[in-house]
C-alpha positions, 0 to 999 in steps of 0.5 A: 500500500505504501508503494501504491501511495508513493506511486500515486504521488510520483504520477501526480508530479509527472503530470504537473509540468505538462499542465504548466506548459499548456497554461503558458502556451495558452497565455502566449497565444492570448497575448499574441492575439491581443497584439495582433488586434492592437496592430490591426487597430493601427497602434503599437504599444510604447510609442506615439507619433509627432508631426508638427506639420500635418499632425492633429492634437485631437488624435491619439498619436498611436500611428503615423497617420494619427500623429499629434501636432504639438510637443506639449500634446506628445508629452502629455500622452507620454506622461499619462502612459509610462509605457511609451518609450519613443515619440517618433517625429515624422514632421518638423515641430516648432517648440518654445518655452521649456521643452522637457520630457521630465515625468515621462520615459520617452525619447524623441526619435527620427521616424525612419522615412523623415529626413528634415529637422525634428524640432525648430526654435523660431522664438525662445525655447529651453531644452532640459531633461530630453533626448533627441535621437536621429536614428542613424541606423535606419534613417537617411537624414538631410537636416539637423535634429534641431534648427535654431533661428531664435534663442535656444538654451540647452541645459542639464539632461539634454541629449542630442545624438545619433543623426547622420546627414547623408546628402553631402553635396555643396552646402547641403549637410550642415549641422548634424545635431544643431543648425543655427541659422541667425539664431542664438544658442546658450549651452550650459549643460547636456550632451551633443554626440555621435552626429555627422555632417559635412560642415559641423558634425555636432553643430553648425552656426551660420550668421548666429552665435553659440555660447558654450559654458557647460556640457559636452560636444563629443564623438561627432564627425565632419565628413568630406562632401561630394563637392570637388576641391575645398568646397567639399572639405569636411569642417568642424567635427564638433562645431563649425561657425560660418558667415559671420557667426561666433562661438564663445567657449568658456567655463566647463564646456568640453569639446572632445573626441570629435573627428573631421576628415579635413579641417578642425577636428574640434572647432572650425572657424570657417570652412574650406570656402570663404565666408561672407563675414568674419567668423569668430572664436572667443575662448575664455575657458573650457576644453578641446581634448582628443579631437582629430583632423585629416589635414589641419587643426586637430583641435581648432582650425581658423580660416582666412578670407576676403578682407574683413571676412577672415576667421579670428580666434581669441584664446585667453584661457582653457585647455587644448590637449591631446588633439591630432593632425593625422595627415589622412585628408585630401587637403594640404597638411604641410603645417597641419597644426595638431592643437591649432591651425591658422590659415592664410594667404601671402600679401601679394593677394591683396583681396584676401586676409590671413586668419588670425590667432590672438593668444595670451598667457599660454603654456605650449609644452609636450607637443610633438611634430613628425617633422619640424616645429613641435611647439609652433610651425610657421608656413612661408605665408605666415606672420608670427608675433610672439611677445614677452608680455602676457605671452607664452612658454614654449619648452619640452616639445619634440620634433626633428628640427626646431623643437619649440619654433620653426618658420620657413621661407619658400617659393615652393608652396603655391599660394602659401609661398612667401617671406614670413615676418616674425618677432620671437620673445627672448623671455617666456611666460614667468620671466624665464629667459629662453636663451634660444639655440639653433638645432646644432646647439649654437646660441641664437643672437637676440637680433635674429629674433626679429626680422623677415626670412628670404625665400630666395635664399631658402632661409628658415629659423629653428629655435630650441631651448633647454630652459623650463618654466618655473612656478610663476610660469605655471601660475600665470598659464591660463591656456594649456596647449599640451600633448598634441601631435602632428604627422607633419609640422606644428604639434602645438600650433601650425600657421599659414596665417597671422599669429599674435601671442602676448601683447607688444611690450614697448620697453627697449634698451639702446646701445652705441659703440665708439672706437678709440683706436685711430681707425686701426686696421685690426678693428673687427667688423662686428662685436657681441653685446650681452644683455642682462636683467637686474631684478629688484633684489639685485640679481643679475640674469643673462638674457642673451647677446646681440650683434652690433656693426657699423651702419651705412653711415659708419655708426655703431648702434643697436637696440634691444627690443621686446623686453619684459617691463615688470617683474611678477610683483609689478616692479620695473626691471632694470637692464644693462649691457656688457661687451664680449671680449674683443681681442686687442681692445679694452671697453668702457661702459657709460650712460644709462638705460634711459639715455642709452648705453655707450661702450667705448673700445680702445685699442690695447697693448701689452707691456712686458717686464722682466727682472735680471739679478746680478748677484744672489736673487732676492725673494720677491720684488714689487713692480708698478705700472704707470700710465702718464705718471699715474699708477695703474697696476702692480705685480709681485715678481718672484721665482714662481713667475720666472721673474717676468710678467705681462700687463695686458689690455692696456688702452693705447689712447686716452678716451677723452682726446685720443692722445697716446698714453705713455706707460712707465714702470718703477720698482720698490726699493730692494735693499742691498741692490742697485736698480737699473731699468732699460727698454720701453712699453713697446719693446718691454722693460728690463729691470737689472738688480746688482748686488752692492760691493762694500767700500774699505780705505787703502793702507800702506804695505808692510815690507817683509821682515828681514833676518837680523844680523849681529852687529859687531860692537865698535871700539873708540880707536877703531872708529878713527881708522874707519873714518880714515878708510872712508875718506880715502875711498872718496878721494880715489873716486874723485881722481878717477872722475877727473882722469875720465873728463881729461881724456874726453877733452883731448879727443 
């Protein structure tokens, strides 16, 4: 029995799944029938239709044929039925006031057969908490999602996305997300993404203005059109402004990861064709990050144009980072400019005007160019002015040549050929001297930083620096242009146009050179003057050197220009000059910064002095040099200097009247020696020191002592005999003399 009961229970278990399957099948069939009936009635669960042209708010909106007319009615239906996820827009709908889908679960979406604008703003409207989708996977649009001829405020929660313009003829695909036609857009929040067009993948602004302070424009695409030449060039992956339109970028606005096949990956100020007005970008904040362009301006492109109708970009704050110029487009990419590119024409084309960039307080660092100009590259038609005041700091950029700055003159670039003019700062933002070097490491004269290159000579200017910014550089840098890369030139900035960085500083220092050498044939044809900046604390900083030579009239004059006027504390800098050594001359500095410095060079001579000892050498002796009787120098001669010395760099002539200077020497008294000086300044002086000889009086000589013989003693009687004997000898001698005399007379 127990077995039977266990068997009955098992049988019941086996029967339960079958009954459940039957119930689910029946439920599915019921739902399917209900859905079929609903479709037969003309409506689909979760969607309604909106058509501002032919719709009727009296209808239920459940089918395309029964579309409602106004946005307000569509929102009302979606709010009432939370199952409605899509509001299909099948005809352009005008909107005003607050346009929001808050309180619903619906989005606006392009109906696949509709090609025009989904919404139009002719008066004043505000978008908030709304998604507007272009259905790019299924629709072939020819117009932007939103057209603005009035005023539109875009706020948080707004998403404008997925619109692809497919009709790419001449000026047929403008603004993938928004097309501003003589209207005004204020964007403080929201996102515009994944849209595409020929001009302005995300936004196209024509005769209007776009004020962008918050939100994001990202991952949009400007695609090349079917029009041959520049008329079909893709322009402005994120935003394109044209025909006198303006873009203001500030605060927390972000333009990132957009692409243009040709010009302006992030922003294009103008298109490939000339505008009918001056297009403008004013950037006081925000970020342009990670965008790319195929030909020019990975981050920002600024177009040239007819006089008064050129593009102008003014950038005083913000970040331009990690943008790329890929060189994959059809256009000229020689000076592509990954961060910023400025287009232009040479001055011979009088009807045209260069695009302009006005940049202040910029840090341009860690950018890369495959060829030249990692920081900045200027084309032959460019004009470059980089000033010290509120200027830039170029350093740590990478390129094959001219790591920081490269400017080329050439006749091989068609309409962009020319002889570029330039002014380059000697000091970077933060008061750090650049001390520029050529590619070979040689120092660049300051005078080379201002001039014009000659295309006929194939001239170029390549500048590099080993210096780096300081804490003040970082504090003052309100614009950061970093991490951008170009497959050609101009990693940070590339230009065929006109670039102004900083504001022109009027401080300058003049110097004049005079010669006191009786027009010596040994006078050099040029000399080098060094410039030094004196800080308020007395610190002397070397800025650089400048060449000076005679002009056509024989005057030796020069001026140090473009000098920083104030230190970080607002105190005036002082400047001074020094002359690098000129062989055979000595220099004397006079004058002041205000009146100008005068450097007088006098030809020099060398005066040799050497010492000779007669007798034992002394330990040392002091020799003094005199110029026209006035002591000028002295030296201590000793065995260590081999008893000789040369007085060098002695001026030959007086600076006041040019008369020749007479040089003489003297020697300090050397005890026990007599001093004799011979020679002159021309041949050299010789000093002879002779040891004194002692003076002693003459004394009579003492004859040698004779040996003493004994003297015999004489007696008194013997003395008489002795006298008699002497007298006899005298008489005999007299007789002999008389006889001799008589014989002489007889003969």
